[in-house]
N, C-alpha and C positions, 0 to 999 in steps of 0.2 A: 415507502420513503427510502431513498438511498442517501447514505452519509459517506463522505470521503474525508479521512484524516490526511490532509494534504500539505505538501511542502512545495510552494511555487518555484523554488530554486531547483527542484529535482525534475529532470526530463521524464523519468518514469512516472512520476506523479502527474505531471502535466499531460502526458499521453493517456494515462488512465482516466483522468478527468475528461479529456476530449472524447474518449471512447464512450464514456457514460453519456455525455451530451449527444454523441452521434446516434445513440439509441432513442433520442427524444426526451430523455429525462434531464431534469435540472436538480442536481443533488444538493443536499445541505453540505456546505464546505466548512470543515473545522481546520483552521490553520494550526497545524501541529507544532510548529516551531515557536509560535507565540505563547501557547499554554498547553500543557499536557491535559488529557482528560482527567476527571476525578479518579482517584485510586480505584474505587469500587467499579466504576465503568470500565477502566482500563483492564482490570483483572477479569471482568466478565468477557470483554472482547478477546483477551488471550485465551480464556477457557473455551470460548466458542470457536476460535481458530484451531484449537487443539495443537498448539505449538509450545515448545519449551520457552520460558521467559527469555532465556539467553538468545534465542533465534530472532528476537526483535531488536537486538542491539546493533547499532551501526559501529562495527568493530574498527572501521577505518577512521573514525572520528578521533581527534587527539585526546579528548577527554576519556575515551575508553581505556587507554593505557595510563593516563595521568591518574585516574581514579582506581587503578588496579582491578578493573572489571574482568580481565582475562584470567584472574586467579580462580582456580577450580574450587577454592574454599568459599567463594562468594555465593551466598544463599540467594534464592529467588527473591526474597524480601529485600535484600541489599540491592540487587539489580533493579527491582521495581522502584525502590527509593531513588536510586541514581537517575533512572529514566524520567521519573516524575519531577525531580529537581532540575534536570537538564533535558528537556524534551527533544533537543537536537540529537540526542543519542538514540531516539526511537526510529527504527526503520519504517519507511513509508513508501507508498501510500497503503493505508489500511482502508478497506472498503466494506461497508455493511449494507446489505440489501435484504429484502424478504427471503432471498435464496441462501443467505449465509454471510459469513464474515471471513475475509482473507487478507493476508499480507499480499499485495498485488505486485509481484516481481516475477517475471517481466510484466509490463503493462497489459498485454493481451490476456492475462489470467482473469482480468475483470470481466471478460466476455462470459465466463462461466457463472457469474453472479447476476447478470443483467436479465430481467424478465422480458425485455423487448429486444427485437432484432435490431441490427445496425441499419440506419436509414440511408447511408451513402458510403461510397468507397472511403477508405481511410488508410493513411500511411503515418507512421511515427514521425516525430521531428527529424530523425536521422534519415528519413526517406524510405525506411523498410515498410513495404506494404503489409497491411494486416487484414483489411476487408477489400474484396474486389468489387467491380462495378455491378455485380449481381447480388451483393450483400452477403457473400460467403466469405468465411475465414480463409485467408491465403495460407496454404500449406508451405511452410518455410523450406521443407526438404525439396520441393519442386523448384525452388529458386537457386539451389546450390549446385 
C-alpha cells in the first residue's frame, strides 16, 4: 500500500501523485491541509524519515513567523504541536510505501520509493521531463 500525504495546491505534490499513478499504483490519499495525521502517526513518520522535526516546517508560510517557530528555543514538541494545530505548516508531500517514507521534494524523489517501474513517459507540470519513452529516468544534467 502506498500513502501520500498530499496538498492538491502544491505542484510538487501533484507531480509526485502523478508519478505514483504512472507506476500503475493508486495510492491512499490523505489531504494534509484538511487534517494533520494523529500525533503518534506523525511522530512515527518523522522517525522513519530520519529527519529533524524542523525540516518538515514550511518556513515560507506566514504562520511560521507569526508563531515564532524560527526561534531556536522552540522544542520539537512545540513544533509538532504547531504543525498538528496548523497542518498547512507541514511540508509535503510525504509518501509512505513498503520501501520507506520520505518527504518528496523534488517530486522525482518518489521514484526511489516505488516498487513498480514507470509505465509511460512523464514530464512534470512545468514541462521538465522525468521519465523517457523507454521508461528510464531522465538525467537532468544531460538537459543542461
